[in-house]
N, C-alpha and C positions, 0 to 999 in steps of 0.2 A: 730745739726751735720750734718742733710742733706742738711740744707742750705750752710754750710761751706764748706761741699763737693762738692756743685753744682758751688761755686764760684772758684774751679780749672777749671769746664770746659770753663769758658770765653775765649775768644781771647785775644790776646797782647792789642788790641784796647781798652780795657777796657770793663766794664759791658754794657751788654744789657741794652738800654733805654725804659722805660715805657711800652709799650706793651711785647716787648721780655721780661722785667722781670716779669713780672705778669704772661706770659704764661709760664716761666719757671718754677716758682713756684707751677702754678696750676697743670701742667702736673707730675710734678715729686709728689707732694702730692697726685695727683689722682692715680699715678703708683703704689706708697706706697700702700696705700689702696687697690688696686686691687689685689697685690702680696699678702697683710695678709687675704684679704678676701678668696681668692682660697685656701692659706696651712691652714687656719682655717677650712674652709669647707672640706678639703680632709684630715685634721686630726682627723674631726669628724666622717666623713663617708669614709674610705681608699678605700673603693670600689667602691666609687663613678665614678670616671676619673683617669687615662685611664684605660680601662679596657683590659683585654688579658693577655700576660704571665708575667706581673708584680707581681703576687701574689707569695709568696715564702715563706720558714719556713727555721727555723735552730734550732739547739739545745738552742739557747737563746730565743725562742720565749716565753715562760713562763713568763721570767723575764723583758720582754720589753711589754710597753704600746700599745695596738693592733693599737694605732691611725698610729704606726710608723712602716714602712713596712721594712721586711727583705727578701731580694731577694737572687736569687743563689750564687753572689759573694760576699754576706755578708761575711760569715766568714771567707774570706781572710782576711778581715779587722779588725774583731775582735781578729783573732787569731794572725796576725800579730802584733796586741796593745798588745795583752798578751806577745808574745816575746820580744816586746820594753821594757815593763815594767819591765820583769824577766831577762834584759842583755842580752837574747839570739839573735843570729844572725837570720834576717828574710830570711825566706824560700821560693824557688820555685818562684811564681809571686809576692810574698810581697815586695820585693825589687822595683820593677818597680812602685810600688805604695806609695811609703815612706812617701810622703809627706800627703797622706790621712791618712794611719796608723799611722803617727804623731799626726795629729788631734784627730782620735780616742782615742791613747791613752793618750792624754792630758785630754780629757773629762773625762775617765776612773779613771784617775791618780786625778783629781779633786774632783771626787766624782759628776759631773754632770754626768756621764754613757752617754749610747745611746741616751736620750733625747737630752742632751747637744751638741751633734754632728749636729741633726736637727736645734737648736738653732743657730749653727755657719754658718750653710748653709743658713739658712733664713737670718743671719745679713749679709753674704757677698753678698747675694742677692740685700738686700737692697742697698749696700755700690757699686752694679755695676750699678743700676739706673742711678747716674747722671752721667756715664760713656757713657753708651749706650745715654743718650739725649745728651752729649758734643758731640760724634760722628756724630749724626744723627745733630746737629746745625753746627758743622765745614763744614757738606758735603752740606747743601743745607738751612740753618737757623733756627730759633728759632723753627717756625711750625714744621719742618720737625723731629726734635728733641725731640719735645713733643707726637709727632703721634707714632714716634719708641719706645721711651720708654712706651707707653702706649699699643701698640700692644704687647711689649715683658712681660710686668708684667701683662699683662692678657690674656696670654696663659696658659690655664689650664694644658697641656702637660707638659711646664716647671715647674709650680708650684708643679707639682705631684713629681717630683723627689727630690723638697724640703726635702719631707717626707721620703726619702727612704735614708737608711745607703747604700749608692753606691758613685762612686767619681764622677758622672754625674753634680748635683748639682754645688761642689763647682768648678769643671772644668770650666763650661762655665762663671759663674762668675767672674773668674778669667781671663777668656781669653778676657771677655769684659772688665776687670780694665787695662790687660796689653798692648790691642789695643790703648786704650786711653791713657794710659803712652807715647807708642811709637808714635803715632801721634802729641802729645804735647811736645815730648821732644826736637823738634827741636828750639822751641819758647821759651821755660818756662826756661831754665835755667840747673843748677847742681842740684837743688832739685829734679825736676823732673824726669831729666836723670838718678840721684842714686835710684828712685823709681822702675826703669825699672830693676835693677838687682834682690830686692825679688822678684818684679811680675814675671820676668822670671824663676825663682827658682821655685815659686809656681806651675806654669804652666806647668814644667816638670817634676816636682815630684808627683803630684797629678795623673796623668794618663800619659800614653807611647805617647798618641796623641799629647802632647804637644810638643814632639822633632818636630814636622813637622812646627811650625810656625816659628822659627828662619831663616831656610833654605828658606821658602816661601818669609819671608820678605824681605832677603838678595837678592832673585833672582829679586824681584820686584824692589829694588834700584837699582840693575845692570839695569835692563831692562829700568828704568826712567830716567838714569843719563844724565842728560843735557851735550850737547856739546862733546858726545860720538857716533860716527858711529854707525850703527846697527851692523856691523860686529863683534868691539869690544865688544858691547853689548851680542851679542849672544857666542862669544868667552869665555866670564867671566863666563855667566851662565852654559856652557858646563864645564869648568873649576871646577867651584863650584859644580855640580854635581859629578863629578870625584871625587873630594876632598871627599864630603860626604859619596858616596859609596864606598871609600877606608876606611874611619874612621868607616862605618857600617860592612864592612868586617873584618876589623884589631882588632877592640877593642872587646875581647871576649863577655863582658858583653852586648854590645849593638847587638851584633850578636846572642847570646843567646837570648835577648829579643824579638828580631825580629823573630828567628826561632819559639819562644815558642808559636805565634800566626799562625803557621803551614802555612805560604803564599805559598810554593810549593806545599803542598798538596791540597789545596783549589784551585790553578791553575788546577791541573790535574783534579779534579772531578768536575770543575766545577762550584764550590758553588758560588750562589747569594747571599743568604740568609742563614746566619748561622745557623745549624740544621736542614735547611728545604729542605729534597730530592725532593720534587715536583718541585720545582723552578730550579733545578741544571738543566746548559747547558751540552750536551753532547759533550766530547772535544776529540783532535784526544789521541789513546795511546801513553804514554812517553813510549821511550826506551833510555836508562833503566829506570824503574820505581825507581826512588830516590828521596830523600826530599835534595841532595845537591843542591846547588845554580848554581854551574856550568852547570850541565845537563839542570837546568831550564832557562837558561837563551839561550841555545842552542835550548830549545824546543820552546821558544816564538820567535827566528828567523826563526825557521822551520813552524812555524803556526801564523803568525801576525794576519791573518783575524779571526779565532778562538780567539786566545786572546785579539784583541779589542773586539769583539761580546761581550765576559766575560765582559770586562772593562765597557762598553756600558750598557749592561743590569744591573751590578751592580748599575751605576749611577741613571739609570731610576727606579730601584726599590728605590735609596735613596730618590728621589724627589718624586714618585708616593706616598710614606708612606702608602698606606693602607697595612694590613698585612692578612694573612688567618686565625691567631691565634686572631685578636681582633676581638669583638663583631659588631653587625650590628652599633650599636650605635657610636661605636668609629670610623670604618670606615666613618659613614656618616661624622661624624664633619670633619673628615680628608680632606675628598671631598669637601665640604662646604666652610673650612676656606682657606685651601692653595692655591688653584688656583687662586683667588683673590688677594693675598698676592703676589703670584709670578708675576703675573699682574703689580701691582704696583710697585714690585722692579723692574722690567723691565723697566717701564717708568722712574723710578727715576734713574738708570742708564744711560739711554739712555741721560736723559737732564744732567747730572753731571760726565759723564764717564771723561771728562778731567781733572778732579781736583784729585790732587794725594790723597787725602783720599780715594776716588774712588779705587785707584789702591791697596792702603792698602786693605782695604775691601776684594777686589777680591781676593787679595795674599792669604788672612787666607781662605777663602771659597774655594779657589781652592786647597790648602794645604791638606785641609780635605777631599775634594773630592777625590784628588789622593791617599790618604790613603785608602777608599772605592775601590776605581778602581784597586788596587795592591791586597788588601785583600777579602773582603767581606763587605756587609751590614750586621747588625744585626737584629736580628728577632724582638726585642722590639722596633727598631725605633730610638734610642738613638743617633746614629752617626750622623744623622741630626740635632739634637737638639745643638750639640757642637758649630756649627755655624749659629743657627738661629738669635741670637742677631744681628750681623752683615749684614745679609741677610734683616732682618727687618728695619736696618736703609737706606735701599733702598726701604723698601716698605714706610718707613714713607715719604722719599723723594717723592715717586711719589703719595701717598696721600696727602701731601701738595700741589702739584701741580696740584692735581686734583679739591682740596677745590679753591684753585685759580682760576682755570679755570671756576669752577661754578660760584664764585661769579662775575666773569667779564660778564659772561653769563645772571646770573640774575640782575646783573645792566645795561645791555644793553637792556634788557627786561621790564624793571621797566619804568612806564610811568613817565615823566617829570613831 
């Protein structure tokens, strides 16, 4: 099944010949083994990694194997599944995560229970591997795709979420799959284009974060429209933003979903890291102190520098990765692992920024960054992981370029 799935990642020119085909198979097999290794290790020792605020409890704790983690939001999905199976409506925030609630309900109904949810998450993670490889291959070649998927599958932070009853594992897998469908839809015809529909439904129904992806891709498509003058492109994006703002304001369900995250309150109190008072910024006092959107827009216009500083602080923490609640081992891992990945990603982007695929990846990354800049970063760092597979595609491209450069250097230094 894995080999069949990787065939979808080939470009219309046909299958990669010889070394590229061998590299594809070897890298995907290695990535699958890495993913299974980390998931198995974390199931055997749940407290191994990541350390920090992930440990949680719930009334279902005694009925769930200790290897599977229940965290603060887990009851939302378990109770939502109970409501769904009993024919009751979803309440509070459950409707915003209806896709994940449906997965939990299906596993409960089939008798697989909570372990079945973990199984679904691991299966979807495996299915996302050829998509990450395909994105890297389209951007910078087979070696870049192989390195990207190995970096993705070998990241223990991502693997840890596959063992947690939380939306995040399915979300980042579905995002990688959706982005692959999107970049190949232009060339693959109607079967792939039709696949965009269920992929998009899964993306937006698992987590509300998914709603930012289609507008971000639409903005990227307008900005990259060939033959359009820049004035038309910018006006089109401004019109798109206006339409989206009107929809978010006018559709009560969407407005209530946004207001449930209290973005206005987070703005006024300078929230950088959710629930962590020590990292809050001191903001000018609002007048009047209300959670309504109208006064909030006026507040932003009156205090542009303070609001910009808050947005930049949230992004700095997003990419800084370390957390005061993490253990020193966890923070040490973050400090050792991510700066090299950032440098490789910057190099990969610099080499391939003209490619259309690079613009798509940047739009997905930028959309998630915008969400954090407008609201807050999370104390457990998972908001960064949502777009990490797309970021690692650039890292894979940079790593492939580094290996190529080293190969040339070695060949030049080798005596004839």
